[in-house]
N, C-alpha and C positions, 0 to 999 in steps of 0.2 A: 883551219882544225873546228873537226867534226862533231858536231851533237852527243852525246852519250848517251846513251840504250841504258844501260845499267844503271838502278839508283837507291839505296837505301831506303825498303820501306816500313811503314810498322800496323802489323800486325791486331789483332781483337785481344790476342790471348798475350797480350806486353809485347812483342818479341819483335824487332826486328831486322829485315834477311835485304838480302841483294835481289834487285828482281829485275829481268830484264823488260821496258818498258819500250820495243823498241815494233812494234806493232801501234803506238801513241806517239799524235801527227808532233816531235819532233818541239813544236813552240806552248805543246801543252806538259811534255814530260816533267820535268821538276815541279811542276806544281802539284800534276797529280801522285807522286812520292811524297809530296810535301802539308798535303791530306792526308782528312781520315775514310779517303773511298778504305781500302783493303780493310778496316776494322771495323766497317762502321756499314759499306753497303753494300761492297763486292760480294758473291757467290753467287745461288740459286734461289736463296732466300731474302739474300739480298740484308741481313746482316751481318756479316762479314766475313774476313775471311780470319783461318790460321795459319799457323807458319809452319813448313813442310813434316819440318823433329816434331812434332805436337800433332798435327795431323795427324801423321803416322802413330804413334804415342796412342793413338784415339781408334784406331782403325784397330790395332793391334788387339786391346782391349775390347772391342764393339767382341772381333771376331773368337774371342777362348770366353766371350758373358755364350754367343750366337752358338758354339761348342759345348759350351757345358748346359748348356738350358735344351739343344738334341739329342743333350744320353740322359738326363732328367726326364725327358718328354718321352722319348724310350724304353729305358725301363718302365713305366709307369703302365705303356699300354704293351710290355712284353708282361704285365703281373696283372693287369685288367681279362688279358685276352690266355691266359695259359701258355703263351709260346715258351717253348724249351733253349736251353742255351744252343748258342749256335757253336757246332768244335770247326777242328782243323787241327791242324802241324803246329804243332812249336814254336817254329820260323813264325809260323802264319800266325800266330796267337801274339809272341813278341814284338813279329813288324808291325803291332795292329791292325791286320787288315779283317780279321774276325772281328773287334768291337764297328770299324769301316763298316762291314756287311751285316750288323745290326741296328746303323743306322740305316742302311740300306733298305732291311726288311723294312722296319717302321717305317718311312719314306712311303714305299708304295701301298704299301696294308693300309694306310691309314688314308692318304690320296684313294684309295677303290674305298671305303665305309663310310666317305665323305659324299662322292661320285653320287650324285640321290641317280642316276642311270647302271648308276650299277652294284647300291650297296642294297640287291635280295638277295645277290651273288655270295658276297661278302663273309654268307658262315664256309658258304660250299669252299670261297680261297680259303683263305682263314683253319681250313680244315686240312688241306694241299698245303700250307705252311707251315701247319707243323710238325709235315715228316719229312721235311729240308732243314736239317738240320745243318749241313756241310755250312762253318763259310759262304765258298771261295764260287760255290754253287750264287751266293747272290751276289758274292762281287763280279763275277761271270758274267748273267744274267742283266743285272739288274738293278749292276754298279751304277751309281750319277754319270758318269761318263757315257760309258752303253746306256743307255736312261736319254741324256741330251746327245750323241751323236747320230742315235734309228728314231728321236723324237719319241719316246715313249709315250702312250698316254696308258688310265684305265685299263682298254680293249686290251692293249697288247700285254701289261703288267698281270691279268685275269688267265689271260691264254697260257701265258712260260710260266703260272706257276701252279694253272692245272697239270699243264706236261711235264714238268720239273717232276712232279707227286706222282706221277706218273713214271715215270720212268725210275725215279730215284725207289719205287714198288718193284717192278722187275729187276730193278739191283739184286745180287747176290749181296747178305750180308758182308762177306769174307772182301767184296772187290774195292770196298775203301781203303787207302792208306793208311793206316796205321799212326797215332803220330807220336809215337814215341822211335829213338831211333836203334832199330836194332841191335846198330857194331856200335852202343858202350862196352866200354871194356877199361879194366885201370888195368893196368901195367902192374901194378905190384901185386894185384889181387892175389891169391892161391889163386892156380884151377884145380 
């Protein structure tokens, strides 16, 4: 008969959950499962662990709180610096792309404003950023994934924003797609 590897253990949240203790020496598994180790001493800070269900619920709440605070910070930054609303197609607006672009714009501009090396360039960059009102530009050029994949920092942010504003100034006003669908029609409407 093999010594069991899975035992019920009690967590600091009060829940009991089965846990695989196969990495623990067979002679110590049962005593570890019966101790209060997972409730009081385990974890990064040696203050105990919560069960998976409680951990996931806590993480979800933390994410929600973080995103709410990020949006509040974004709105405050936009108001403080006179940034215009970002535009996009109806689909971009309903999918959240424009809201995501607002957050991207805030994080990039805030990084530049708080970087000692580039803080003196911030007024120029801010003026350029005020002309970039198409949400897709921010998502495509300075979205989180793009910044992370390309390891962009303040130097690249400044260069991209200034270049983007120059390109936007060259673009004809009618070159941007209109947000409405030109094919909206009602078959019951009289012609």
